C-alpha positions as CSV (number, residue, x, y, z in Angstrom):
1,X,7.9,-24.4,10.0
2,X,4.8,-25.8,11.8
3,X,1.6,-26.5,9.9
4,X,-1.1,-23.8,10.1
5,X,-3.8,-24.7,12.7
6,X,-7.4,-23.6,12.5
7,X,-9.8,-22.3,15.1
8,X,-12.7,-21.2,13.0
9,X,-16.1,-19.8,13.9
10,X,-19.3,-21.2,12.4
11,X,-21.3,-18.6,10.5
12,X,-24.9,-18.6,11.3
13,X,-25.8,-16.3,8.4
14,X,-24.3,-15.6,5.0
15,X,-22.0,-12.6,4.6
16,X,-23.9,-9.6,3.4
17,X,-21.7,-6.6,2.4
18,X,-23.1,-3.0,2.6
19,X,-23.8,-1.0,-0.6
20,X,-21.0,1.5,0.3
21,X,-18.0,-0.3,1.6
22,X,-15.7,2.7,2.1
23,X,-12.1,1.8,2.9
24,X,-10.8,0.1,6.0
25,X,-14.0,0.1,8.0
26,X,-15.2,-3.5,7.7
27,X,-13.2,-6.6,8.7
28,X,-13.7,-10.3,8.1
29,X,-14.3,-12.9,10.7
30,X,-10.8,-14.5,10.8
31,X,-7.2,-13.5,11.1
32,X,-3.9,-15.2,10.7
33,X,-1.5,-15.0,13.7
34,X,2.0,-16.2,14.4
35,X,4.4,-15.6,17.2
36,X,8.2,-15.2,17.4
37,X,10.6,-15.6,20.3
38,X,14.4,-15.5,20.2
39,X,14.5,-19.1,21.4
40,X,11.9,-20.7,19.1
41,X,11.9,-18.5,16.0
42,X,8.5,-18.1,14.2
43,X,6.0,-20.6,15.6
44,X,2.4,-21.2,16.5
45,X,0.8,-20.2,13.1
46,X,-3.0,-20.2,13.4
47,X,-6.1,-18.9,11.6
48,X,-8.6,-17.9,14.2
49,X,-11.5,-15.6,15.1
50,X,-10.9,-11.9,14.8
51,X,-10.7,-10.4,18.3
52,X,-9.0,-7.7,20.2
53,X,-5.3,-8.2,20.9
54,X,-4.3,-8.7,24.6
55,X,-1.3,-6.4,25.1
56,X,0.9,-5.7,28.1
57,X,1.2,-2.0,28.9
58,X,5.0,-2.3,28.7
59,X,4.9,-4.0,25.2
60,X,7.9,-2.5,23.4
61,X,6.0,-1.6,20.3
62,X,3.9,0.9,22.3
63,X,6.9,2.7,23.6
64,X,9.5,2.4,20.9
65,X,7.5,1.9,17.7
66,X,9.1,-1.3,16.5
67,X,6.5,-2.3,14.0
68,X,6.0,-2.8,10.2
69,X,3.0,-3.4,7.9
70,X,2.1,-3.8,4.3
71,X,-1.0,-3.8,2.1
72,X,-2.1,-5.8,-0.9
73,X,-5.3,-6.9,-2.5
74,X,-7.3,-9.9,-3.5
75,X,-9.8,-9.7,-6.4
76,X,-12.7,-11.8,-7.7
77,X,-12.3,-12.2,-11.4
78,X,-15.1,-12.2,-14.0
79,X,-14.9,-16.0,-14.1
80,X,-15.4,-16.1,-10.3
81,X,-11.8,-17.0,-9.5
82,X,-9.9,-15.4,-6.6
83,X,-6.5,-13.9,-7.3
84,X,-3.8,-11.9,-5.5
85,X,-1.8,-9.2,-7.3
86,X,2.0,-9.6,-6.9
87,X,2.0,-11.0,-3.3
88,X,5.6,-12.1,-3.5
89,X,6.7,-8.5,-4.2
90,X,4.8,-7.4,-1.1
91,X,6.3,-10.1,1.1
92,X,9.8,-9.1,-0.2
93,X,9.0,-5.5,0.9
94,X,7.8,-6.8,4.3
95,X,11.2,-8.5,4.8
96,X,13.0,-5.4,3.6
97,X,11.1,-3.3,6.2
98,X,11.8,-5.9,8.8
99,X,15.6,-5.7,8.3
100,X,15.7,-1.9,9.0
101,X,13.4,-2.2,12.1
102,X,15.5,-5.1,13.5
103,X,12.5,-7.5,13.2
104,X,13.2,-11.1,12.2
105,X,12.3,-11.9,8.6
106,X,9.6,-14.3,7.7
107,X,9.9,-17.3,5.3
108,X,8.5,-16.0,2.0
109,X,6.9,-19.2,0.9
110,X,5.2,-19.8,4.2
111,X,3.8,-16.3,4.5
112,X,2.5,-16.6,0.9
113,X,0.8,-19.9,1.9
114,X,-0.7,-18.2,5.0
115,X,-2.1,-15.4,2.8
116,X,-3.6,-17.8,0.4
117,X,-5.1,-20.0,3.2
118,X,-6.7,-17.0,4.9
119,X,-8.1,-15.4,1.8
120,X,-9.5,-18.8,0.6
121,X,-11.3,-19.2,3.9
122,X,-12.7,-15.7,3.8
123,X,-13.8,-16.0,0.1
124,X,-17.3,-14.9,0.9
125,X,-16.0,-11.4,2.0
126,X,-14.5,-10.6,-1.4
127,X,-16.8,-8.0,-3.1
128,X,-17.5,-8.4,-6.8
129,X,-18.4,-5.0,-8.0
130,X,-16.0,-3.1,-10.3
131,X,-13.4,-1.2,-8.3
132,X,-14.0,-3.3,-5.1
133,X,-11.6,-5.8,-3.6
134,X,-10.4,-7.4,-0.4
135,X,-7.6,-5.4,1.2
136,X,-5.0,-7.5,3.0
137,X,-3.0,-6.0,5.9
138,X,-0.1,-8.0,7.3
139,X,1.7,-6.5,10.2
140,X,4.4,-7.3,12.8
141,X,5.0,-5.6,16.1
142,X,7.4,-6.1,19.1
143,X,5.3,-7.7,21.8
144,X,7.9,-8.1,24.6
145,X,7.0,-6.4,27.9
146,X,10.2,-4.5,28.6
147,X,11.1,-0.8,29.2
148,X,14.4,-0.2,27.5
149,X,15.6,0.8,24.0
150,X,16.7,-2.3,22.1
151,X,15.0,-4.7,19.6
152,X,12.3,-6.8,21.2
153,X,12.9,-10.6,21.8
154,X,9.2,-11.4,21.0
155,X,7.0,-10.5,18.1
156,X,3.5,-11.0,16.8
157,X,2.7,-11.3,13.1
158,X,-1.0,-10.9,12.1
159,X,-2.9,-10.6,8.8
160,X,-6.3,-8.9,8.8
161,X,-8.7,-8.6,5.8
162,X,-11.1,-5.8,4.9
163,X,-13.5,-5.6,1.9
164,X,-13.0,-2.2,0.4
165,X,-14.3,0.3,-2.2
166,X,-12.3,3.3,-3.6
167,X,-9.6,4.7,-1.3
168,X,-10.4,8.3,-2.1
169,X,-13.9,9.5,-1.6
170,X,-13.5,11.3,-5.0
171,X,-13.1,7.9,-6.6
172,X,-11.3,7.9,-10.0
173,X,-11.4,11.7,-10.1
174,X,-8.4,14.0,-10.1
175,X,-7.2,15.0,-6.6
176,X,-5.8,18.3,-5.4
177,X,-2.2,18.1,-4.0
178,X,-0.2,20.6,-2.0
179,X,3.6,20.6,-2.4
180,X,5.1,21.7,0.9
181,X,8.5,22.5,2.3
182,X,7.2,23.5,5.7
183,X,7.5,19.9,7.0
184,X,9.7,16.9,6.4
185,X,8.4,13.3,6.4
186,X,11.6,11.2,5.9
187,X,15.3,11.5,4.9
188,X,17.6,9.3,2.9
189,X,19.2,6.5,5.0
190,X,16.3,6.7,7.4
191,X,13.0,4.8,7.4
192,X,11.3,6.4,4.4
193,X,11.6,3.3,2.3
194,X,9.9,1.1,5.0
195,X,6.2,0.7,5.7
196,X,6.5,1.5,9.4
197,X,4.0,3.4,11.5
198,X,6.6,6.2,12.2
199,X,6.5,7.3,8.5
200,X,2.7,7.7,8.6
201,X,2.7,9.4,12.0
202,X,5.2,11.9,10.6
203,X,2.9,12.8,7.7
204,X,-0.3,13.4,9.7
205,X,0.2,17.0,10.8
206,X,1.1,18.3,7.3
207,X,-1.7,16.2,5.8
208,X,-4.3,17.7,8.2
209,X,-2.9,21.2,7.5
210,X,-3.3,20.6,3.7
211,X,-6.9,19.4,4.1
212,X,-7.8,22.6,6.0
213,X,-6.6,24.4,2.9
214,X,-8.7,22.3,0.6
215,X,-6.2,19.8,-0.6
216,X,-6.5,16.0,-0.6
217,X,-2.9,15.2,0.2
218,X,0.7,16.5,0.5
219,X,3.5,15.9,-2.0
220,X,6.7,15.8,0.0
221,X,10.0,17.3,-1.0
222,X,13.4,15.7,-0.1
223,X,14.3,16.2,3.6
224,X,17.8,17.6,2.9
225,X,17.7,20.2,0.1
226,X,13.9,20.4,0.1
227,X,13.9,20.9,-3.7
228,X,13.3,17.4,-5.2
229,X,9.9,15.9,-5.2
230,X,9.6,12.5,-3.5
231,X,6.1,11.0,-2.9
232,X,2.6,11.7,-1.7
233,X,1.7,10.5,1.7
234,X,-0.3,7.5,0.3
235,X,1.2,7.0,-3.2
236,X,4.2,7.4,-5.5
237,X,4.1,10.2,-8.0
238,X,4.7,10.3,-11.8
239,X,5.1,13.5,-13.9
240,X,4.1,13.4,-17.6
241,X,6.5,15.6,-19.4
242,X,6.1,16.2,-23.2
243,X,8.6,13.5,-24.2
244,X,9.0,11.5,-20.9
245,X,7.1,10.0,-18.0
246,X,9.3,10.6,-14.9
247,X,9.1,9.3,-11.4
248,X,11.4,10.1,-8.4
249,X,14.3,7.6,-8.2
250,X,14.4,5.3,-5.1
251,X,16.9,6.8,-2.9
252,X,16.2,5.4,0.6
253,X,13.5,7.9,1.6
254,X,10.8,6.8,-0.9
255,X,8.6,3.7,-0.5
256,X,9.4,1.2,-3.3
257,X,5.7,0.9,-4.4
258,X,4.6,-2.3,-6.0
259,X,2.1,-0.5,-8.2
260,X,4.9,2.0,-9.0
261,X,7.0,-0.9,-10.2
262,X,4.1,-2.4,-12.1
263,X,3.4,0.9,-13.9
264,X,7.1,1.3,-14.9
265,X,7.0,-2.1,-16.5
266,X,3.7,-1.5,-18.3
267,X,5.0,1.8,-19.7
268,X,8.1,0.0,-20.9
269,X,5.8,-2.6,-22.5
270,X,4.1,0.2,-24.3
271,X,7.4,1.7,-25.5
272,X,6.8,4.9,-23.5
273,X,9.9,6.7,-22.4
274,X,9.8,6.2,-18.6
275,X,12.6,7.3,-16.3
276,X,13.5,7.1,-12.6
277,X,15.5,10.2,-11.7
278,X,15.7,13.4,-9.5
279,X,12.9,15.8,-10.3
280,X,13.0,19.2,-8.7
281,X,9.8,21.1,-8.1
282,X,11.5,24.1,-9.9
283,X,11.8,21.9,-13.0
284,X,8.2,20.9,-12.8
285,X,7.1,24.6,-12.6
286,X,9.4,25.7,-15.3
287,X,8.3,23.0,-17.7
288,X,4.7,23.6,-16.8
289,X,5.1,27.3,-17.8
290,X,6.5,26.1,-21.2
291,X,3.5,23.8,-21.7
292,X,5.7,20.7,-21.4
293,X,3.9,19.1,-18.4
294,X,0.9,17.2,-19.7
295,X,-0.2,15.4,-16.6
296,X,0.5,14.1,-13.1
297,X,-0.7,10.9,-11.4
298,X,-0.1,8.8,-8.4
299,X,0.2,5.1,-7.9
300,X,-0.5,2.9,-4.9
301,X,-2.1,-0.4,-3.8
302,X,-5.1,1.4,-2.3
303,X,-6.0,3.9,-5.1
304,X,-4.2,2.0,-7.9
305,X,-4.0,5.1,-10.2
306,X,-4.9,8.5,-8.8
307,X,-5.1,11.3,-11.4
308,X,-3.8,14.7,-10.0
309,X,-5.8,17.6,-11.3
310,X,-4.2,20.4,-9.4
311,X,-0.7,20.9,-7.9
312,X,0.2,24.0,-5.8
313,X,3.6,25.1,-4.5
314,X,4.1,28.4,-2.7
315,X,0.9,29.9,-4.1
316,X,1.7,28.8,-7.7
317,X,-1.2,26.7,-9.0
318,X,-0.8,24.1,-11.8
319,X,-3.9,22.4,-13.3
320,X,-3.9,19.4,-15.6
321,X,-6.4,18.1,-18.2
322,X,-9.1,20.6,-17.2
323,X,-9.7,18.7,-13.9
324,X,-10.4,15.5,-15.7
325,X,-8.4,12.2,-15.7
326,X,-5.8,12.2,-18.4
327,X,-5.6,9.8,-21.3
328,X,-2.6,7.9,-19.8
329,X,-4.3,7.8,-16.3
330,X,-7.3,6.1,-17.7
331,X,-5.3,3.7,-19.9
332,X,-3.1,2.6,-16.9
333,X,-6.1,2.3,-14.6
334,X,-7.9,0.1,-17.1
335,X,-4.8,-2.0,-17.7
336,X,-4.2,-2.7,-14.0
337,X,-7.8,-3.3,-13.2
338,X,-8.2,-5.6,-16.2
339,X,-5.2,-7.6,-14.8
340,X,-6.8,-7.7,-11.4
341,X,-10.2,-9.0,-12.7
342,X,-8.8,-11.4,-15.2
343,X,-9.9,-9.6,-18.3
344,X,-6.5,-9.6,-20.0
345,X,-3.4,-11.9,-20.2
346,X,-1.0,-11.8,-17.3
347,X,2.3,-11.5,-19.2
348,X,4.6,-11.0,-16.2
349,X,3.3,-13.7,-13.8
350,X,2.0,-11.1,-11.4
351,X,-1.2,-13.0,-10.6
352,X,-1.4,-15.7,-7.9
353,X,-4.6,-17.8,-7.8
354,X,-6.3,-18.7,-4.6
355,X,-8.1,-21.9,-3.9
356,X,-11.4,-21.5,-2.2
357,X,-11.5,-23.3,1.1
358,X,-14.4,-25.3,2.5
359,X,-13.3,-26.2,6.0
360,X,-15.5,-27.8,8.6
361,X,-15.6,-26.0,12.0
C-alpha cells in the first residue's frame, strides 16, 4: 500500500467549538480519501481539505445504492490523551458490510493507520466536555459512471470527522419507543446486518410516523413472522427480565453493534446473566404484566446507552423506572464513558491511543 500523502490547509485562527454541538452538524477541516479500481486496487491515499465530492450523474452509487459506512468515536481523556474506542472491531464490520455489497475489502491495519493519522491531525476539533466526542464516519461508495446493474469497478473511500454532543436531544434521559408490525426494515439473509444506506432509508417512513405519534424511535420486529423483537433504528436493544438481561441474537437482520458486544462482555465481567436469544414481543408483554421486566435500554456508538422509559405495542403501554434511567442503565453508561475518558483500567484492550500530529503545511 502507498504511503499516505498530505495536502493540508493552514489554519489562520484556532478552532473554536460552539457551546451546543448537536450531532452531525459540524465537520473538521480535513478528510481522508482513497480510490479503488479493478486494475490498481486501493491506491492514492491522501489527507486533504474537506470539500464537496465531484460526482458523475451516472455514478453507480446514485442509481444502485452500492455503498457502506460505519461510525466510531475519538475521545479526549482526563489526562489530555486522544483515544479511539475499539476501532479494529469497527473496521472488521466495515469489511463484513463490504463483502455483502460486493465492495472490495480494505487492509485493516492500513485503515486503522489512516484513522489515527486523520484524528491526530484534527486533534484541535476534539471536544473535552463530559459526553462530547469526535464522531468518525468512514464510508465507501461505487463511483464508476455506468448505467447497468452489476458491482462497480471503481470506488471511493472517505473518512470525515464531526465534533458531537449527545445523539438524542433528550440526552441521558429515557426515550419513548413504538413497537410496530406495520412496516418491515430488514429480513434474515438480507442486508440488515450491514451498515448500508438502504437499511436506513427503509426505516425513515416508520420513524417519521412514530415521531408524529410522540415517540422517539421504532423497535422493529422480525420481517418474517413479525413477532420477535430485533433492534431500534439507531441502536440494539436489551430487555432486563427479573433474572436475566436478554438481547436479540444476531441472525443476519440485526446490526452487530460494537457497543452491544461491549455491553455483553461487561455484563459477563459483572457476573450478570446475559443471553442472546429470540425474544418475542408477546413474551415481553406477558412478563411485564407479571412484574418481571425491570427495564429496557438501547446501545449504540452514537448514544452509548439509551434508557427506554416507555414501550408501546398495539395500544399497550409499558413504562419502566418511573420514566427515569434505571440503575443498570446508569452503571453501564458510567462504565463505558469512564473507559472512553481514561478514568478506569482498560481490561480488554479496547482503547487505541492516538499520537497528536504537528505537520507543517
